[in-house]
All heavy atoms as TSV, in Angstrom:
chain	resi	resn	atom	element	x	y	z
A	1	MET	N	N	98.347	81.845	115.717
A	1	MET	CA	C	97.058	82.227	115.953
A	1	MET	C	C	96.203	82.178	114.679
A	1	MET	O	O	95.220	81.444	114.664
A	1	MET	CB	C	96.955	83.685	116.666
A	1	MET	CG	C	95.652	83.998	117.015
A	1	MET	SD	S	95.936	85.324	118.293
A	1	MET	CE	C	94.909	86.661	117.598
A	2	PHE	N	N	96.445	82.931	113.647
A	2	PHE	CA	C	95.676	82.889	112.491
A	2	PHE	C	C	96.603	82.314	111.367
A	2	PHE	O	O	97.772	82.569	111.350
A	2	PHE	CB	C	95.379	84.249	111.985
A	2	PHE	CG	C	94.406	84.977	112.857
A	2	PHE	CD1	C	94.851	86.102	113.673
A	2	PHE	CD2	C	93.066	84.592	113.016
A	2	PHE	CE1	C	93.990	86.707	114.515
A	2	PHE	CE2	C	92.153	85.329	113.644
A	2	PHE	CZ	C	92.568	86.374	114.512
A	3	THR	N	N	95.936	81.338	110.576
A	3	THR	CA	C	96.721	80.924	109.474
A	3	THR	C	C	96.853	81.861	108.380
A	3	THR	O	O	95.818	82.478	108.094
A	3	THR	CB	C	96.251	79.469	109.039
A	3	THR	OG1	O	94.817	79.776	108.651
A	3	THR	CG2	C	96.262	78.511	110.081
A	4	THR	N	N	97.950	81.870	107.616
A	4	THR	CA	C	98.039	82.823	106.462
A	4	THR	C	C	97.272	82.300	105.334
A	4	THR	O	O	97.443	81.086	104.932
A	4	THR	CB	C	99.538	83.041	106.090
A	4	THR	OG1	O	100.231	83.544	107.265
A	4	THR	CG2	C	99.654	83.948	105.072
A	5	ASN	N	N	96.387	83.116	104.817
A	5	ASN	CA	C	95.544	82.591	103.704
A	5	ASN	C	C	95.436	83.717	102.701
A	5	ASN	O	O	94.550	83.641	101.749
A	5	ASN	CB	C	94.189	82.149	104.232
A	5	ASN	CG	C	93.276	83.276	104.821
A	5	ASN	OD1	O	93.778	84.347	104.988
A	5	ASN	ND2	N	92.208	82.898	105.347
A	6	GLU	N	N	96.351	84.687	102.654
A	6	GLU	CA	C	96.436	85.730	101.670
A	6	GLU	C	C	97.712	85.668	101.001
A	6	GLU	O	O	98.743	85.655	101.709
A	6	GLU	CB	C	96.105	87.080	102.361
A	6	GLU	CG	C	94.749	87.219	102.895
A	6	GLU	CD	C	94.624	88.538	103.648
A	6	GLU	OE1	O	95.599	89.357	103.662
A	6	GLU	OE2	O	93.586	88.855	104.230
A	7	GLY	N	N	97.701	85.763	99.629
A	7	GLY	CA	C	99.041	85.877	98.847
A	7	GLY	C	C	99.550	87.322	98.999
A	7	GLY	O	O	99.044	88.233	99.482
A	8	THR	N	N	100.704	87.401	98.393
A	8	THR	CA	C	101.446	88.769	98.426
A	8	THR	C	C	100.674	89.869	97.737
A	8	THR	O	O	100.400	90.947	98.308
A	8	THR	CB	C	102.802	88.607	97.790
A	8	THR	OG1	O	103.630	87.572	98.507
A	8	THR	CG2	C	103.561	89.910	97.921
A	9	LEU	N	N	100.115	89.531	96.487
A	9	LEU	CA	C	99.350	90.569	95.798
A	9	LEU	C	C	98.050	90.981	96.568
A	9	LEU	O	O	97.734	92.119	96.629
A	9	LEU	CB	C	99.013	90.104	94.411
A	9	LEU	CG	C	98.200	91.072	93.537
A	9	LEU	CD1	C	99.044	92.407	93.235
A	9	LEU	CD2	C	97.906	90.368	92.229
A	10	ASP	N	N	97.304	89.920	97.074
A	10	ASP	CA	C	96.092	90.065	97.802
A	10	ASP	C	C	96.392	91.070	99.070
A	10	ASP	O	O	95.660	92.000	99.243
A	10	ASP	CB	C	95.596	88.823	98.272
A	10	ASP	CG	C	94.157	88.811	98.836
A	10	ASP	OD1	O	93.573	89.944	98.762
A	10	ASP	OD2	O	93.642	87.855	99.313
A	11	ARG	N	N	97.438	90.799	99.740
A	11	ARG	CA	C	97.780	91.595	100.925
A	11	ARG	C	C	98.215	93.052	100.629
A	11	ARG	O	O	97.659	93.941	101.150
A	11	ARG	CB	C	98.995	90.910	101.612
A	11	ARG	CG	C	98.691	89.645	102.351
A	11	ARG	CD	C	99.834	89.071	103.035
A	11	ARG	NE	N	100.135	89.820	104.250
A	11	ARG	CZ	C	101.077	89.490	105.091
A	11	ARG	NH1	N	101.766	88.438	104.867
A	11	ARG	NH2	N	101.308	90.269	106.158
A	12	ALA	N	N	98.915	93.153	99.460
A	12	ALA	CA	C	99.347	94.542	99.058
A	12	ALA	C	C	98.021	95.314	98.644
A	12	ALA	O	O	98.002	96.523	98.902
A	12	ALA	CB	C	100.324	94.422	97.908
A	13	LEU	N	N	97.217	94.646	97.937
A	13	LEU	CA	C	95.926	95.469	97.427
A	13	LEU	C	C	95.217	95.761	98.670
A	13	LEU	O	O	94.660	96.995	98.648
A	13	LEU	CB	C	95.233	94.571	96.518
A	13	LEU	CG	C	95.859	94.387	95.123
A	13	LEU	CD1	C	94.942	93.516	94.326
A	13	LEU	CD2	C	95.940	95.864	94.404
A	14	ARG	N	N	95.057	94.921	99.583
A	14	ARG	CA	C	94.170	95.211	100.899
A	14	ARG	C	C	94.778	96.434	101.597
A	14	ARG	O	O	94.014	97.269	102.042
A	14	ARG	CB	C	94.168	94.012	101.727
A	14	ARG	CG	C	93.271	93.009	101.275
A	14	ARG	CD	C	93.347	91.692	102.182
A	14	ARG	NE	N	92.618	90.642	101.605
A	14	ARG	CZ	C	91.324	90.220	102.103
A	14	ARG	NH1	N	90.938	90.882	103.069
A	14	ARG	NH2	N	90.691	89.292	101.644
A	15	VAL	N	N	96.209	96.360	101.806
A	15	VAL	CA	C	96.814	97.476	102.501
A	15	VAL	C	C	96.499	98.887	101.723
A	15	VAL	O	O	96.181	99.849	102.380
A	15	VAL	CB	C	98.262	97.207	102.696
A	15	VAL	CG1	C	98.924	98.484	103.278
A	15	VAL	CG2	C	98.373	96.091	103.710
A	16	LEU	N	N	96.687	98.750	100.463
A	16	LEU	CA	C	96.514	100.066	99.613
A	16	LEU	C	C	95.129	100.496	99.684
A	16	LEU	O	O	94.898	101.781	99.949
A	16	LEU	CB	C	96.945	99.785	98.140
A	16	LEU	CG	C	98.508	99.598	97.964
A	16	LEU	CD1	C	98.688	99.280	96.495
A	16	LEU	CD2	C	99.089	100.966	98.167
A	17	VAL	N	N	94.172	99.572	99.573
A	17	VAL	CA	C	92.722	100.029	99.566
A	17	VAL	C	C	92.341	100.585	101.013
A	17	VAL	O	O	91.721	101.611	101.098
A	17	VAL	CB	C	91.811	98.947	99.288
A	17	VAL	CG1	C	90.454	99.256	99.592
A	17	VAL	CG2	C	91.958	98.610	97.775
A	18	GLY	N	N	92.967	99.968	102.082
A	18	GLY	CA	C	92.670	100.293	103.377
A	18	GLY	C	C	93.304	101.737	103.672
A	18	GLY	O	O	92.605	102.621	104.214
A	19	LEU	N	N	94.556	102.025	103.277
A	19	LEU	CA	C	95.137	103.249	103.464
A	19	LEU	C	C	94.380	104.415	102.594
A	19	LEU	O	O	94.309	105.417	103.286
A	19	LEU	CB	C	96.631	103.082	103.076
A	19	LEU	CG	C	97.480	102.385	104.051
A	19	LEU	CD1	C	98.920	102.260	103.510
A	19	LEU	CD2	C	97.504	102.963	105.418
A	20	ALA	N	N	94.029	103.969	101.413
A	20	ALA	CA	C	93.301	105.021	100.632
A	20	ALA	C	C	92.088	105.511	101.281
A	20	ALA	O	O	91.747	106.641	101.325
A	20	ALA	CB	C	93.085	104.434	99.147
A	21	LEU	N	N	91.270	104.453	101.741
A	21	LEU	CA	C	89.958	104.875	102.365
A	21	LEU	C	C	90.182	105.630	103.622
A	21	LEU	O	O	89.445	106.674	103.897
A	21	LEU	CB	C	89.196	103.572	102.705
A	21	LEU	CG	C	88.418	102.931	101.494
A	21	LEU	CD1	C	87.915	101.555	101.809
A	21	LEU	CD2	C	87.463	103.784	100.933
A	22	LEU	N	N	91.155	105.323	104.508
A	22	LEU	CA	C	91.393	106.058	105.670
A	22	LEU	C	C	91.980	107.516	105.404
A	22	LEU	O	O	91.597	108.382	106.046
A	22	LEU	CB	C	92.396	105.223	106.646
A	22	LEU	CG	C	91.802	103.979	107.308
A	22	LEU	CD1	C	92.778	103.261	107.962
A	22	LEU	CD2	C	90.658	104.304	108.089
A	23	ALA	N	N	92.799	107.551	104.417
A	23	ALA	CA	C	93.379	108.897	104.046
A	23	ALA	C	C	92.140	109.724	103.579
A	23	ALA	O	O	92.112	110.962	103.852
A	23	ALA	CB	C	94.367	108.655	102.940
A	24	TRP	N	N	91.313	109.184	102.747
A	24	TRP	CA	C	90.089	109.840	102.299
A	24	TRP	C	C	89.255	110.338	103.362
A	24	TRP	O	O	88.758	111.438	103.474
A	24	TRP	CB	C	89.410	109.025	101.304
A	24	TRP	CG	C	88.113	109.666	100.485
A	24	TRP	CD1	C	87.998	111.056	100.393
A	24	TRP	CD2	C	87.201	108.989	99.840
A	24	TRP	NE1	N	86.948	111.144	99.625
A	24	TRP	CE2	C	86.340	109.960	99.315
A	24	TRP	CE3	C	86.885	107.759	99.683
A	24	TRP	CZ2	C	85.248	109.679	98.572
A	24	TRP	CZ3	C	85.738	107.357	98.884
A	24	TRP	CH2	C	84.917	108.389	98.329
A	25	PHE	N	N	89.095	109.509	104.399
A	25	PHE	CA	C	88.240	109.849	105.594
A	25	PHE	C	C	88.912	110.996	106.366
A	25	PHE	O	O	88.174	111.993	106.624
A	25	PHE	CB	C	88.231	108.745	106.557
A	25	PHE	CG	C	87.599	109.063	107.912
A	25	PHE	CD1	C	86.201	109.159	108.016
A	25	PHE	CD2	C	88.321	109.292	109.002
A	25	PHE	CE1	C	85.650	109.479	109.234
A	25	PHE	CE2	C	87.808	109.606	110.343
A	25	PHE	CZ	C	86.374	109.709	110.251
A	26	PHE	N	N	90.210	111.014	106.560
A	26	PHE	CA	C	90.880	112.083	107.310
A	26	PHE	C	C	91.125	113.378	106.491
A	26	PHE	O	O	91.113	114.501	107.074
A	26	PHE	CB	C	92.233	111.630	107.839
A	26	PHE	CG	C	91.999	110.738	108.978
A	26	PHE	CD1	C	92.408	109.341	108.787
A	26	PHE	CD2	C	91.519	111.136	110.213
A	26	PHE	CE1	C	92.236	108.307	109.902
A	26	PHE	CE2	C	91.329	110.211	111.277
A	26	PHE	CZ	C	91.707	108.792	111.102
A	27	LEU	N	N	91.213	113.355	105.187
A	27	LEU	CA	C	91.411	114.595	104.353
A	27	LEU	C	C	90.112	115.162	103.951
A	27	LEU	O	O	90.043	116.327	103.796
A	27	LEU	CB	C	92.257	114.148	103.160
A	27	LEU	CG	C	93.643	113.632	103.479
A	27	LEU	CD1	C	94.298	113.245	102.103
A	27	LEU	CD2	C	94.434	114.724	104.083
A	28	ASP	N	N	89.083	114.346	103.924
A	28	ASP	CA	C	87.812	114.946	103.513
A	28	ASP	C	C	87.081	115.272	104.774
A	28	ASP	O	O	86.912	114.719	105.743
A	28	ASP	CB	C	86.946	113.958	102.782
A	28	ASP	CG	C	85.573	114.444	102.313
A	28	ASP	OD1	O	85.403	115.564	102.007
A	28	ASP	OD2	O	84.685	113.510	102.198
A	29	GLN	N	N	86.550	116.665	104.849
A	29	GLN	CA	C	85.829	117.149	105.973
A	29	GLN	C	C	84.246	117.034	105.778
A	29	GLN	O	O	83.456	117.863	106.300
A	29	GLN	CB	C	86.222	118.706	106.198
A	29	GLN	CG	C	87.728	118.842	106.329
A	29	GLN	CD	C	88.193	118.194	107.594
A	29	GLN	OE1	O	87.547	118.198	108.647
A	29	GLN	NE2	N	89.279	117.536	107.450
A	30	GLY	N	N	83.871	115.865	105.267
A	30	GLY	CA	C	82.477	115.538	105.155
A	30	GLY	C	C	81.798	115.296	106.396
A	30	GLY	O	O	82.384	115.198	107.462
A	31	ALA	N	N	80.559	114.903	106.299
A	31	ALA	CA	C	79.728	114.488	107.432
A	31	ALA	C	C	78.662	113.541	107.096
A	31	ALA	O	O	78.469	113.292	105.824
A	31	ALA	CB	C	79.058	115.808	108.229
A	32	GLY	N	N	78.111	112.839	107.988
A	32	GLY	CA	C	77.069	111.894	107.670
A	32	GLY	C	C	77.589	110.389	107.538
A	32	GLY	O	O	78.742	110.069	107.726
A	33	PHE	N	N	76.665	109.680	107.061
A	33	PHE	CA	C	76.966	108.302	107.031
A	33	PHE	C	C	78.157	107.974	106.091
A	33	PHE	O	O	78.947	107.090	106.265
A	33	PHE	CB	C	75.684	107.420	106.600
A	33	PHE	CG	C	75.885	106.041	106.281
A	33	PHE	CD1	C	76.077	105.160	107.283
A	33	PHE	CD2	C	76.098	105.578	105.021
A	33	PHE	CE1	C	76.359	103.758	107.106
A	33	PHE	CE2	C	76.375	104.184	104.752
A	33	PHE	CZ	C	76.446	103.351	105.888
A	34	TRP	N	N	78.055	108.445	104.868
A	34	TRP	CA	C	79.085	108.205	103.844
A	34	TRP	C	C	80.488	108.612	104.231
A	34	TRP	O	O	81.464	107.960	103.911
A	34	TRP	CB	C	78.667	108.676	102.455
A	34	TRP	CG	C	77.505	107.962	101.957
A	34	TRP	CD1	C	76.245	108.487	101.743
A	34	TRP	CD2	C	77.490	106.566	101.652
A	34	TRP	NE1	N	75.383	107.420	101.348
A	34	TRP	CE2	C	76.039	106.258	101.232
A	34	TRP	CE3	C	78.351	105.558	101.558
A	34	TRP	CZ2	C	75.664	105.014	100.807
A	34	TRP	CZ3	C	77.901	104.253	101.209
A	34	TRP	CH2	C	76.548	104.095	100.896
A	35	HIS	N	N	80.603	109.593	105.114
A	35	HIS	CA	C	81.904	110.018	105.529
A	35	HIS	C	C	82.381	108.929	106.451
A	35	HIS	O	O	83.528	108.570	106.402
A	35	HIS	CB	C	81.753	111.368	106.123
A	35	HIS	CG	C	83.075	111.770	106.841
A	35	HIS	ND1	N	84.135	112.167	106.032
A	35	HIS	CD2	C	83.477	112.034	108.025
A	35	HIS	CE1	C	85.206	112.515	106.813
A	35	HIS	NE2	N	84.826	112.373	107.988
A	36	TYR	N	N	81.591	108.650	107.412
A	36	TYR	CA	C	82.044	107.605	108.339
A	36	TYR	C	C	82.101	106.113	107.900
A	36	TYR	O	O	82.816	105.332	108.310
A	36	TYR	CB	C	81.110	107.596	109.651
A	36	TYR	CG	C	81.321	108.901	110.293
A	36	TYR	CD1	C	80.443	109.985	110.289
A	36	TYR	CD2	C	82.596	109.144	111.129
A	36	TYR	CE1	C	80.684	111.146	110.987
A	36	TYR	CE2	C	82.716	110.276	111.821
A	36	TYR	CZ	C	81.815	111.270	111.695
A	36	TYR	OH	O	82.102	112.494	112.224
A	37	ALA	N	N	81.484	105.839	106.698
A	37	ALA	CA	C	81.533	104.502	106.065
A	37	ALA	C	C	82.972	104.308	105.404
A	37	ALA	O	O	83.336	103.242	105.413
A	37	ALA	CB	C	80.531	104.492	104.971
A	38	LYS	N	N	83.704	105.337	105.342
A	38	LYS	CA	C	85.136	105.158	104.807
A	38	LYS	C	C	85.979	104.575	105.865
A	38	LYS	O	O	87.088	104.056	105.666
A	38	LYS	CB	C	85.661	106.533	104.441
A	38	LYS	CG	C	84.912	107.198	103.293
A	38	LYS	CD	C	85.347	108.663	103.154
A	38	LYS	CE	C	84.425	109.418	102.234
A	38	LYS	NZ	N	84.486	110.810	102.495
A	39	LEU	N	N	85.549	104.493	107.238
A	39	LEU	CA	C	86.299	103.844	108.164
A	39	LEU	C	C	86.321	102.364	108.076
A	39	LEU	O	O	87.056	101.768	108.706
A	39	LEU	CB	C	85.772	104.187	109.549
A	39	LEU	CG	C	85.946	105.594	110.084
A	39	LEU	CD1	C	85.246	105.879	111.286
A	39	LEU	CD2	C	87.546	105.976	110.231
A	40	ILE	N	N	85.540	101.841	107.068
A	40	ILE	CA	C	85.517	100.417	106.773
A	40	ILE	C	C	86.987	100.033	106.214
A	40	ILE	O	O	87.450	98.922	106.158
A	40	ILE	CB	C	84.505	99.986	105.817
A	40	ILE	CG1	C	84.345	98.531	105.772
A	40	ILE	CG2	C	84.794	100.500	104.360
A	40	ILE	CD1	C	83.758	97.975	107.027
A	41	GLY	N	N	87.852	101.076	105.882
A	41	GLY	CA	C	89.088	100.740	105.436
A	41	GLY	C	C	90.100	100.194	106.473
A	41	GLY	O	O	91.060	99.757	106.099
A	42	ILE	N	N	89.620	100.200	107.676
A	42	ILE	CA	C	90.373	99.578	108.815
A	42	ILE	C	C	90.402	98.002	108.630
A	42	ILE	O	O	91.470	97.424	108.727
A	42	ILE	CB	C	89.670	99.989	110.155
A	42	ILE	CG1	C	89.927	101.360	110.486
A	42	ILE	CG2	C	90.374	99.089	111.260
A	42	ILE	CD1	C	89.137	101.960	111.653
A	43	VAL	N	N	89.261	97.501	108.016
A	43	VAL	CA	C	89.147	96.116	107.940
A	43	VAL	C	C	90.216	95.555	106.866
A	43	VAL	O	O	90.979	94.727	107.227
A	43	VAL	CB	C	87.721	95.613	107.554
A	43	VAL	CG1	C	87.596	94.096	107.289
A	43	VAL	CG2	C	86.866	95.979	108.633
A	44	PRO	N	N	90.204	96.082	105.514
A	44	PRO	CA	C	91.256	95.512	104.691
A	44	PRO	C	C	92.655	95.874	105.174
A	44	PRO	O	O	93.625	95.053	104.904
A	44	PRO	CB	C	90.954	96.162	103.362
A	44	PRO	CG	C	90.040	97.283	103.724
A	44	PRO	CD	C	89.322	97.030	104.996
A	45	LEU	N	N	92.832	96.928	105.757
A	45	LEU	CA	C	94.157	97.269	106.246
A	45	LEU	C	C	94.766	96.203	107.251
A	45	LEU	O	O	95.783	95.657	107.223
A	45	LEU	CB	C	94.187	98.691	106.856
A	45	LEU	CG	C	95.549	99.124	107.448
A	45	LEU	CD1	C	96.673	99.245	106.409
A	45	LEU	CD2	C	95.399	100.499	108.119
A	46	VAL	N	N	93.861	95.951	108.221
A	46	VAL	CA	C	94.298	94.962	109.302
A	46	VAL	C	C	94.340	93.602	108.747
A	46	VAL	O	O	95.400	92.880	109.105
A	46	VAL	CB	C	93.185	95.034	110.499
A	46	VAL	CG1	C	93.472	93.877	111.436
A	46	VAL	CG2	C	93.326	96.406	111.232
A	47	THR	N	N	93.496	93.067	107.815
A	47	THR	CA	C	93.626	91.864	107.344
A	47	THR	C	C	94.819	91.675	106.357
A	47	THR	O	O	95.490	90.722	106.340
A	47	THR	CB	C	92.344	91.456	106.600
A	47	THR	OG1	O	92.073	92.266	105.523
A	47	THR	CG2	C	91.165	91.241	107.501
A	48	GLY	N	N	95.151	92.848	105.707
A	48	GLY	CA	C	96.355	92.765	104.859
A	48	GLY	C	C	97.584	92.734	105.649
A	48	GLY	O	O	98.570	92.042	105.299
A	49	VAL	N	N	97.611	93.451	106.775
A	49	VAL	CA	C	98.822	93.434	107.645
A	49	VAL	C	C	99.103	92.052	108.306
A	49	VAL	O	O	100.247	91.605	108.319
A	49	VAL	CB	C	98.829	94.607	108.643
A	49	VAL	CG1	C	99.821	94.401	109.789
A	49	VAL	CG2	C	98.851	95.936	108.008
A	50	ILE	N	N	98.036	91.415	108.839
A	50	ILE	CA	C	98.216	90.154	109.428
A	50	ILE	C	C	98.161	89.009	108.583
A	50	ILE	O	O	98.725	87.899	108.996
A	50	ILE	CB	C	97.150	89.990	110.668
A	50	ILE	CG1	C	95.771	89.842	110.027
A	50	ILE	CG2	C	97.164	91.003	111.613
A	50	ILE	CD1	C	94.785	89.423	111.016
A	51	GLY	N	N	97.834	89.182	107.357
A	51	GLY	CA	C	97.866	88.158	106.360
A	51	GLY	C	C	96.841	87.155	106.448
A	51	GLY	O	O	96.924	85.930	105.837
A	52	SER	N	N	95.854	87.332	107.241
A	52	SER	CA	C	94.772	86.356	107.450
A	52	SER	C	C	93.461	86.973	107.314
A	52	SER	O	O	93.153	88.137	107.966
A	52	SER	CB	C	94.908	85.705	108.665
A	52	SER	OG	O	93.902	84.703	108.957
A	53	CYS	N	N	92.515	86.456	106.543
A	53	CYS	CA	C	91.097	86.990	106.315
A	53	CYS	C	C	90.129	86.036	106.904
A	53	CYS	O	O	90.071	84.836	106.517
A	53	CYS	CB	C	90.789	87.211	104.898
A	53	CYS	SG	S	89.150	87.714	104.603
A	54	PRO	N	N	89.353	86.421	108.043
A	54	PRO	CA	C	88.388	85.531	108.571
A	54	PRO	C	C	87.430	85.004	107.569
A	54	PRO	O	O	87.001	83.839	107.720
A	54	PRO	CB	C	87.801	86.320	109.706
A	54	PRO	CG	C	88.745	87.337	109.973
A	54	PRO	CD	C	89.463	87.632	108.741
A	55	LEU	N	N	86.873	85.812	106.735
A	55	LEU	CA	C	85.895	85.319	105.819
A	55	LEU	C	C	86.524	84.342	104.858
A	55	LEU	O	O	85.850	83.310	104.434
A	55	LEU	CB	C	85.418	86.462	105.044
A	55	LEU	CG	C	84.281	86.314	104.015
A	55	LEU	CD1	C	83.122	85.733	104.664
A	55	LEU	CD2	C	83.862	87.568	103.064
A	56	TYR	N	N	87.730	84.407	104.393
A	56	TYR	CA	C	88.464	83.465	103.641
A	56	TYR	C	C	88.613	82.071	104.394
A	56	TYR	O	O	88.351	81.014	103.821
A	56	TYR	CB	C	89.892	83.901	103.286
A	56	TYR	CG	C	90.006	84.780	102.085
A	56	TYR	CD1	C	88.930	85.372	101.432
A	56	TYR	CD2	C	91.195	84.943	101.528
A	56	TYR	CE1	C	89.091	86.238	100.396
A	56	TYR	CE2	C	91.441	85.834	100.487
A	56	TYR	CZ	C	90.347	86.374	99.872
A	56	TYR	OH	O	90.591	87.304	98.796
A	57	SER	N	N	88.826	82.213	105.691
A	57	SER	CA	C	88.815	81.032	106.481
A	57	SER	C	C	87.496	80.185	106.563
A	57	SER	O	O	87.409	78.970	106.433
A	57	SER	CB	C	89.195	81.324	107.892
A	57	SER	OG	O	90.562	81.783	107.785
A	58	ILE	N	N	86.342	81.098	106.718
A	58	ILE	CA	C	84.997	80.509	106.741
A	58	ILE	C	C	84.704	79.867	105.494
A	58	ILE	O	O	84.122	78.669	105.427
A	58	ILE	CB	C	83.999	81.559	107.073
A	58	ILE	CG1	C	84.229	81.997	108.569
A	58	ILE	CG2	C	82.634	81.141	106.939
A	58	ILE	CD1	C	83.403	83.337	108.958
A	59	LEU	N	N	85.051	80.457	104.301
A	59	LEU	CA	C	84.669	80.031	102.987
A	59	LEU	C	C	85.754	78.969	102.528
A	59	LEU	O	O	85.419	78.356	101.438
A	59	LEU	CB	C	84.529	81.097	102.059
A	59	LEU	CG	C	83.428	82.167	102.293
A	59	LEU	CD1	C	83.523	83.331	101.347
A	59	LEU	CD2	C	82.184	81.405	102.332
A	60	GLY	N	N	86.826	78.792	103.113
A	60	GLY	CA	C	87.856	77.808	102.711
A	60	GLY	C	C	88.640	78.287	101.573
A	60	GLY	O	O	89.126	77.562	100.660
A	61	ILE	N	N	88.827	79.727	101.392
A	61	ILE	CA	C	89.518	80.198	100.285
A	61	ILE	C	C	90.896	80.547	100.734
A	61	ILE	O	O	91.178	80.949	101.865
A	61	ILE	CB	C	88.787	81.485	99.827
A	61	ILE	CG1	C	87.396	81.204	99.322
A	61	ILE	CG2	C	89.604	82.228	98.672
A	61	ILE	CD1	C	86.563	82.372	99.062
A	62	SER	N	N	91.960	80.425	99.944
A	62	SER	CA	C	93.266	80.809	100.115
A	62	SER	C	C	93.804	81.320	98.783
A	62	SER	O	O	93.818	80.701	97.800
A	62	SER	CB	C	94.153	79.636	100.596
A	62	SER	OG	O	95.468	80.125	100.892
A	63	THR	N	N	94.497	82.570	98.837
A	63	THR	CA	C	95.257	83.096	97.739
A	63	THR	C	C	96.675	82.886	97.946
A	63	THR	O	O	97.520	83.446	97.249
A	63	THR	CB	C	94.789	84.566	97.576
A	63	THR	OG1	O	95.222	85.421	98.687
A	63	THR	CG2	C	93.335	84.752	97.167
A	64	CYS	N	N	97.074	82.409	99.077
A	64	CYS	CA	C	98.479	82.089	99.285
A	64	CYS	C	C	98.916	80.987	98.509
A	64	CYS	O	O	98.320	79.902	98.407
A	64	CYS	CB	C	98.606	81.754	100.868
A	64	CYS	SG	S	100.258	81.780	101.442
A	65	PRO	N	N	100.193	81.107	97.922
A	65	PRO	CA	C	100.584	80.005	97.047
A	65	PRO	C	C	100.994	78.849	97.803
A	65	PRO	O	O	101.373	78.925	98.906
A	65	PRO	CB	C	101.795	80.601	96.330
A	65	PRO	CG	C	102.296	81.869	97.142
A	65	PRO	CD	C	101.006	82.290	97.824
A	66	MET	N	N	100.777	77.680	97.246
A	66	MET	CA	C	101.069	76.359	97.881
A	66	MET	C	C	102.626	76.228	98.162
A	66	MET	O	O	103.355	76.601	97.328
A	66	MET	CB	C	100.519	75.260	97.137
A	66	MET	CG	C	98.978	75.196	97.124
A	66	MET	SD	S	98.428	73.700	96.269
A	66	MET	CE	C	98.906	72.467	97.401
A	67	LYS	N	N	102.969	75.658	99.251
A	67	LYS	CA	C	104.377	75.532	99.536
A	67	LYS	C	C	104.751	74.170	98.887
A	67	LYS	O	O	104.056	73.209	98.990
A	67	LYS	CB	C	104.576	75.427	101.064
A	67	LYS	CG	C	104.423	76.740	101.681
A	67	LYS	CD	C	104.720	76.790	103.135
A	67	LYS	CE	C	104.582	78.178	103.636
A	67	LYS	NZ	N	103.832	78.300	104.845
A	68	ARG	N	N	105.870	74.055	98.136
A	68	ARG	CA	C	106.241	72.883	97.606
A	68	ARG	C	C	107.315	72.143	98.461
A	68	ARG	O	O	108.101	72.670	99.161
A	68	ARG	CB	C	106.903	73.174	96.206
A	68	ARG	CG	C	106.028	73.898	95.405
A	68	ARG	CD	C	106.443	74.034	93.943
A	68	ARG	NE	N	105.413	74.751	93.186
A	68	ARG	CZ	C	105.418	75.024	92.031
A	68	ARG	NH1	N	106.620	74.734	91.268
A	68	ARG	NH2	N	104.489	75.570	91.311
A	69	ALA	N	N	107.172	70.828	98.430
A	69	ALA	CA	C	107.971	69.975	99.308
A	69	ALA	C	C	109.310	69.765	98.670
A	69	ALA	O	O	109.698	69.920	97.640
A	69	ALA	CB	C	107.316	68.560	99.616
């Protein structure tokens, strides 16, 4: 379905950032826009888990190492 265009380090960083933002959202009892803006952590978390970034696909970027023949 999606082609893998993220390398291992890129995926790991996305998952860590996504989890950190979501943990901050659930642990902080704030309110207002900036509190709910932390839910953007869902995006890097999902893209890191599936290994494909739609924006990378549009821009033609890939951090995935090339496979050698």
